[in-house]
Every structure is written in structure tokens, then in C-alpha cells.
PAROSE-490924 format. One record per atom (N, C-alpha, C, O, CB): residue in one letter; z, x, y. Coordinates in steps of 0.2 Angstrom, whole numbers, padded with zeros to 4 digits, always signed. Glycine has a CB too. Example, Ala and Ser with C-alpha at 12.3 -4.5 7.8 and 13.67 -1.06 7.14 Angstrom:
A+0039+0066-0028;A+0039+0062-0022;A+0039+0066-0016;A+0042+0071-0017;A+0045+0057-0022;S+0035+0064-0011;S+0036+0068-0005;S+0039+0064+0000;S+0040+0067+0006;S+0029+0070-0003;
END
This chain:
M+0000+0004-0006;M+0000+0000+0000;M+0000+0004+0006;M+0004+0009+0007;M+0006-0005+0000;T-0004+0003+0011;T-0004+0006+0017;T+0001+0003+0022;T+0001-0003+0023;T-0012+0006+0020;R+0004+0008+0026;R+0009+0005+0030;R+0008+0008+0037;R+0007+0014+0038;R+0017+0007+0028;A+0008+0004+0042;A+0007+0007+0049;A+0014+0009+0051;A+0019+0006+0050;A+0004+0001+0054;I+0013+0015+0055;I+0020+0018+0058;I+0021+0015+0065;I+0027+0014+0067;I+0019+0025+0058;C+0016+0013+0068;C+0017+0009+0074;C+0010+0006+0076;C+0005+0007+0073;C+0020+0014+0080;R+0011+0001+0081;R+0004-0002+0083;R+0004-0001+0091;R+0009-0001+0094;R+0004-0009+0081;P-0002-0001+0093;P-0003+0000+0101;P-0001-0007+0104;P-0002-0012+0100;P-0010+0002+0103;E+0001-0008+0110;E+0002-0014+0113;E-0001-0014+0120;E+0000-0010+0124;E+0010-0014+0113;Y-0004-0020+0121;Y-0007-0022+0127;Y-0002-0026+0130;Y-0001-0032+0128;Y-0014-0025+0127;R+0001-0024+0136;R+0007-0028+0139;R+0004-0033+0143;R+0003-0032+0149;R+0011-0023+0142;S+0003-0039+0141;S+0000-0045+0145;S+0005-0047+0150;S+0002-0049+0155;S-0002-0050+0140;R+0011-0046+0149;R+0016-0049+0154;R+0015-0044+0160;R+0015-0047+0166;R+0023-0048+0152;T+0014-0038+0159;T+0013-0033+0165;T+0006-0035+0169;T+0006-0036+0175;T+0012-0026+0163;T+0001-0037+0165;T-0005-0038+0168;T-0005-0045+0172;T-0007-0046+0177;T-0011-0039+0163;E-0001-0050+0169;E+0000-0056+0172;E+0004-0056+0178;E+0002-0059+0184;E+0003-0061+0167;R+0009-0052+0178;R+0013-0051+0184;R+0010-0048+0190;R+0010-0050+0195;R+0019-0046+0182;V+0006-0042+0188;V+0002-0039+0194;V-0003-0044+0197;V-0004-0044+0203;V-0002-0033+0191;T-0007-0047+0192;T-0012-0052+0195;T-0009-0058+0199;T-0011-0059+0204;T-0016-0055+0189;V-0004-0061+0197;V+0000-0066+0200;V+0003-0064+0207;V+0002-0067+0212;V+0005-0069+0196;T+0006-0058+0207;T+0009-0055+0213;T+0003-0053+0218;T+0004-0055+0224;T+0013-0048+0211;Q-0002-0051+0216;Q-0008-0049+0221;Q-0011-0056+0223;Q-0012-0056+0229;Q-0013-0045+0217;A-0011-0061+0219;A-0014-0067+0221;A-0009-0070+0226;A-0012-0073+0232;A-0015-0072+0216;A-0003-0070+0225;A+0002-0073+0229;A+0002-0070+0236;A+0004-0073+0241;A+0009-0073+0226;A+0001-0063+0236;A+0001-0060+0243;A-0006-0060+0246;A-0007-0057+0251;A+0003-0052+0241;G-0011-0063+0243;G-0017-0064+0246;G-0021-0057+0245;G-0026-0056+0249;G-0017-0066+0253;K-0019-0053+0241;K-0023-0047+0240;K-0027-0046+0233;K-0029-0041+0232;K-0017-0041+0240;F-0027-0052+0229;F-0031-0051+0223;F-0038-0051+0225;F-0041-0056+0229;F-0029-0057+0219;Q-0042-0047+0222;Q-0049-0046+0223;Q-0053-0048+0217;Q-0053-0044+0212;Q-0051-0039+0226;G-0056-0054+0216;G-0059-0056+0211;G-0066-0051+0210;G-0068-0049+0215;G-0061-0063+0211;G-0068-0051+0204;G-0074-0047+0203;G-0073-0039+0203;G-0078-0036+0203;G-0079-0049+0208;T-0067-0037+0202;T-0065-0030+0202;T-0062-0029+0196;T-0059-0033+0192;T-0061-0028+0208;D-0061-0023+0194;D-0057-0021+0188;D-0050-0018+0190;D-0049-0014+0194;D-0061-0015+0184;L-0046-0021+0186;L-0039-0019+0187;L-0037-0014+0181;L-0040-0015+0175;L-0033-0025+0187;V-0034-0008+0182;V-0033-0003+0177;V-0026-0003+0175;V-0021-0003+0179;V-0035+0004+0180;F-0025-0004+0169;F-0018-0004+0166;F-0017+0002+0161;F-0021+0002+0157;F-0016-0011+0163;N-0012+0006+0162;N-0011+0012+0158;N-0004+0013+0157;N+0000+0009+0158;N-0015+0018+0162;L-0003+0019+0154;L+0004+0021+0153;L+0008+0021+0159;L+0014+0019+0159;L+0005+0028+0149;K+0006+0024+0164;K+0009+0025+0170;K+0012+0018+0174;K+0017+0018+0176;K+0005+0029+0176;N+0007+0013+0173;N+0010+0007+0176;N+0012+0002+0171;N+0013-0004+0173;N+0004+0004+0180;N+0013+0004+0165;N+0016+0000+0160;N+0012-0005+0157;N+0014-0010+0155;N+0023-0003+0162;G+0005-0004+0158;G+0000-0009+0156;G-0001-0009+0148;G-0003-0013+0145;G-0006-0008+0160;V+0000-0003+0145;V-0001-0002+0138;V+0005+0003+0136;V+0008+0006+0140;V-0008+0002+0137;G+0006+0003+0129;G+0011+0006+0127;G+0012+0006+0119;G+0007+0004+0116;G+0018+0004+0130;V+0017+0008+0116;V+0018+0007+0109;V+0022+0001+0108;V+0027+0000+0111;V+0021+0014+0106;G+0020-0003+0103;G+0024-0009+0101;G+0029-0007+0096;G+0032-0002+0097;G+0019-0014+0098;K+0031-0011+0092;K+0036-0011+0087;K+0035-0005+0082;K+0029-0004+0079;K+0037-0017+0082;I+0040+0000+0082;I+0039+0006+0077;I+0042+0004+0071;I+0048+0002+0071;I+0042+0012+0081;N+0039+0006+0065;N+0042+0005+0059;N+0048+0009+0058;N+0048+0015+0060;N+0037+0008+0053;P+0054+0006+0056;P+0060+0010+0055;P+0060+0016+0051;P+0064+0021+0051;P+0065+0005+0052;A+0054+0017+0047;A+0054+0023+0042;A+0051+0029+0046;A+0051+0034+0043;A+0049+0021+0036;V+0049+0028+0052;V+0046+0034+0056;V+0052+0038+0058;V+0057+0036+0061;V+0043+0031+0062;P+0052+0044+0057;P+0057+0049+0059;P+0058+0049+0066;P+0053+0049+0070;P+0056+0056+0056;K+0064+0050+0068;K+0066+0050+0075;K+0062+0056+0079;K+0061+0056+0085;K+0074+0051+0076;S+0061+0062+0075;S+0058+0067+0078;S+0051+0066+0080;S+0048+0068+0085;S+0058+0073+0073;W+0048+0061+0076;W+0041+0059+0078;W+0041+0055+0084;W+0036+0056+0088;W+0038+0055+0072;I+0046+0051+0085;I+0046+0046+0091;I+0047+0051+0097;I+0044+0050+0102;I+0052+0041+0090;T+0052+0056+0096;T+0053+0060+0102;T+0047+0064+0104;T+0045+0065+0110;T+0059+0065+0100;L+0043+0066+0099;L+0037+0070+0100;L+0032+0065+0104;L+0028+0067+0108;L+0034+0072+0094;M+0031+0059+0101;M+0027+0054+0104;M+0028+0053+0111;M+0024+0053+0116;M+0027+0047+0100;N+0035+0052+0113;N+0037+0051+0120;N+0036+0057+0124;N+0035+0056+0130;N+0045+0049+0120;S+0036+0063+0121;S+0034+0069+0125;S+0027+0069+0127;S+0025+0071+0133;S+0036+0075+0122;Y+0023+0067+0123;Y+0016+0066+0124;Y+0014+0061+0130;Y+0010+0062+0134;Y+0011+0064+0118;K+0018+0055+0129;K+0018+0050+0134;K+0019+0053+0141;K+0016+0051+0146;K+0022+0044+0132;A+0025+0056+0141;A+0027+0059+0148;A+0021+0064+0151;A+0020+0064+0157;A+0033+0063+0147;K+0018+0068+0146;K+0013+0073+0148;K+0007+0069+0151;K+0004+0071+0155;K+0011+0078+0143;I+0005+0064+0147;I-0001+0060+0149;I+0000+0057+0156;I-0004+0057+0160;I-0002+0054+0144;I+0006+0054+0157;I+0008+0051+0164;I+0008+0056+0169;I+0005+0055+0175;I+0015+0047+0163;A+0010+0062+0168;A+0011+0067+0173;A+0004+0071+0174;A+0003+0074+0178;A+0016+0072+0171;G-0001+0069+0169;G-0008+0072+0170;G-0008+0080+0167;G-0012+0083+0169;G-0010+0072+0177;T-0003+0081+0163;T-0002+0088+0161;T-0004+0089+0153;T-0003+0094+0150;T+0004+0091+0162;A-0006+0083+0150;A-0008+0083+0143;A-0014+0087+0142;A-0019+0087+0146;A-0009+0076+0140;R-0014+0091+0137;R-0020+0095+0135;R-0023+0092+0129;R-0020+0087+0126;R-0018+0102+0133;S-0030+0093+0128;S-0033+0090+0122;S-0030+0091+0116;S-0027+0096+0114;S-0040+0093+0122;M-0030+0086+0112;M-0026+0086+0105;M-0032+0086+0100;M-0031+0084+0094;M-0022+0080+0104;G-0037+0089+0101;G-0043+0090+0097;G-0048+0085+0097;G-0053+0085+0093;G-0040+0091+0090;V-0048+0080+0101;V-0052+0075+0102;V-0056+0075+0109;V-0052+0074+0114;V-0049+0068+0101;D-0062+0077+0109;D-0065+0077+0116;D-0069+0070+0117;D-0072+0067+0113;D-0071+0082+0116;V-0067+0068+0123;V-0070+0061+0125;V-0075+0062+0131;V-0073+0065+0136;V-0064+0056+0127;E-0081+0060+0130;E-0086+0061+0136;E-0087+0054+0139;E-0087+0049+0136;E-0092+0064+0133;G-0087+0054+0146;G-0087+0048+0149;G-0093+0047+0154;G-0093+0042+0157;G-0081+0046+0152;
END
């Protein structure tokens, strides 16, 4: 049996809050793209399987901090855009 160690999470409450807040302030611009990422809490890690070692979670959180700070180095995957 395959077991997931964690799942990605798209935080819809964050996106809803930002959209509603902008609309209420008269600052929502339709037809544009809103960017949700780790820094603004728009995406993250969902429920983590209890079998995942704490050291892995600590390592994952260190990568998260580096990504947010813009100091993360390539982890062997090149993405061209």
C-alpha cells in the first residue's frame, strides 16, 4: 500500500479573505491575477502523516523559510519559465 507523507494545500480561506478585503476597500481589480504563495500563506502543507519523522518536518520547514526569504538553492529540479 502506498502512503502519502503529506499533501499540498491550497488555502482557499486566505484567497477568499484577500479577495473580499480588496473588494470591500474598493481595490479589487477584476481581470487580473492574484498570486498566492508561501509568503502570503496562500499555499502550504496540509495534514502530515503522523509516521513522518520530526526531523523531516524540521527540514521541510527550513526549506519553507529559505523559499520565503528567496535564499533557496536548486534542489536538482530546473524550471524554465
